[in-house]
N, C-alpha and C positions, 0 to 999 in steps of 0.2 A: 314337755320332752318331745324333741322331734324322733321322728321315726329312726333317723341314722342313729342318734346317740340312743335310742332303745335299743335298737340291735347290736351295737357296740358293747352294752351291759348285759349280754347274753353270758350265762354261767353254766357249766355241767357241775351237777352237785356230786357230792362223795356217794358211792353206793358200793356196797360189799361185793357188787358184779362191775369187774373191770370193764368189761364189753358192751356194757348196756346202762348208761346213767341218764336219770333225769337231768332235764335243764330248766332254767328259770331264766326269764328276759323280765327286766324290771318297766312297767311301763309308768310307772312314778318315781321320783326321785326317792332314795332313801335320805332319810334324814336322822337324826338324835332325839328327835320327840316321840315318845311314848305314846302320845295323845292322837298321832297320825296314824293312817292307814296305809298301807302296800298294795299295790294292784301289780302283779305278775301275768306274764303268758308262760305256763307250764308246759312242758312235753315230755311224755313218755314215749320212747322209743320202744318197738316190739320186743318183748321179753323182759322189759325193765321189772325190779320189784323195788317200792320203797317199803322198807320193814315194818312191823308194828310198830307204834309209838303212841305217846301221848304228850300233850303241854296245854297250859290254860289258854294258850292263845289261838282265839277263834280263826278257824279257816273255812273260806265259804268258795267253794269251785263250781265253775259253768263251764259243763262240756261243750265244745266247739265243735270237735271232729273226733271220731273215733267209737271205741268201747272199751273202755276201762273196767276194770275188777276192781270195786272198793270194797274193803271191810270197815265196817263200823260197828263198833261195840260187841257184836258177837255173832256177824252174819257177812258174807259176800253177796256183794249185787253187781250186775252188769248194768252199767250206766249207757246214755247214747246222747248225741248231740241235743243239746237243750235240756239236760239233767241237771241237776243243782244238788250238790253233796256239801252238806254242812257240819264241820267237827267243831263242836263247842264244848266247853266246861270240862275238859280234861280228858275226853273219850278216846278211847283207844283206837286206832285206825290204820290202815296201811293201804296199797295201793299195787297193783300189777297189770301188768299191758300183755295178756296173753293172746292178744288178737296179732295180725300178721302187719298190722298198720300202727302209723305214728298217731298217739294220742295228743289232741291241744286241748288244754284248758285256760280259762280266765281265773286266778285264786285272788279273793279280798283277804287280808289278814292283817294283822298289827305290823307296824315297823319293826318291831322287838324281831318278829318270825322273820321280817325281811331280812333283817343285819344278819341275824342266824345263818340263814340259807346263802345269802353274801359269804360269811365267813366260812362256809363248808364247800366252798366252791374249789375244784381243782383243777388241774390242768390236763387236757386230751390224754397227754401220752405220760402217765405217772411213772417214775422210775423205782418206786420203793411202797407198794399197795399197804404193806403192814405199818408203816409211818403214817401214811395217808389215814389208815382204819386208828392208829392210836389218836391222832390229831382231830379225827370226826368224834369219836368217843369223847375225848377230852371236853370238846366245844358241848357235847350234849350235857355233861355234867356241868360246864361254867354257866349255862342257861337254864340248868334246873328242870332239863325235860327227861320225861321217861322213854326207854327204848328196851323192847322185849329182849329175854335170851333167845339164842339160837333154837333151845326146845320149844319155847313160848311162841317163836315164829312156826315151826315145824307143825305146832298142833295147830295151826289153820291154815296149813299146806305152802309154807314158804319156807325154802332152804336159803340159809345165811350162813357165810362163812366171814366172819370179821377180820381175821388176822391170816388168812391164808390156811390154817391148817383147823377153822371151826371153831376155836376157844378165843374170849375174850383175854387180852391180854390185862393180869393180874392188877388191881390198883385202879382199873379203867372201867370196870362194869357199873352203869348207870341206873342198872334196874334195880 
């Protein structure tokens, strides 16, 4: 994939925060083959949160630039350039960028996870954040992933509001 094509494949991923969303740029082509792997450049703007979640799809992150906070299993750790974060076997994990600088990481994961993240992409100026949240939570269910409740996120220091009033929509709770 050429550099220009990869740049055109950049996507902002849905986040319960409307003002700070993670972004992914695909460095390999997304395919339907579950045996393939996906490589992405992930960007975490200052203040962004990726809520506590888990999935069977392995994700290995290599920090290029910045100092993200990563929650893995039962504790937070601050990473820096050159550090590797490996989330495997359905372990619960989360991200936050409490620094004042954008974080850049490479991520190697399954093609299935790459497709999920593509499907979870949103436009920069969403007209209906509650509808975006419903769509995201439905995707989480369809892919069979686990997503922590607002209370479970609060227990590890993250404030999450999925539908604008702090509650998940009835029938869309994937936890």
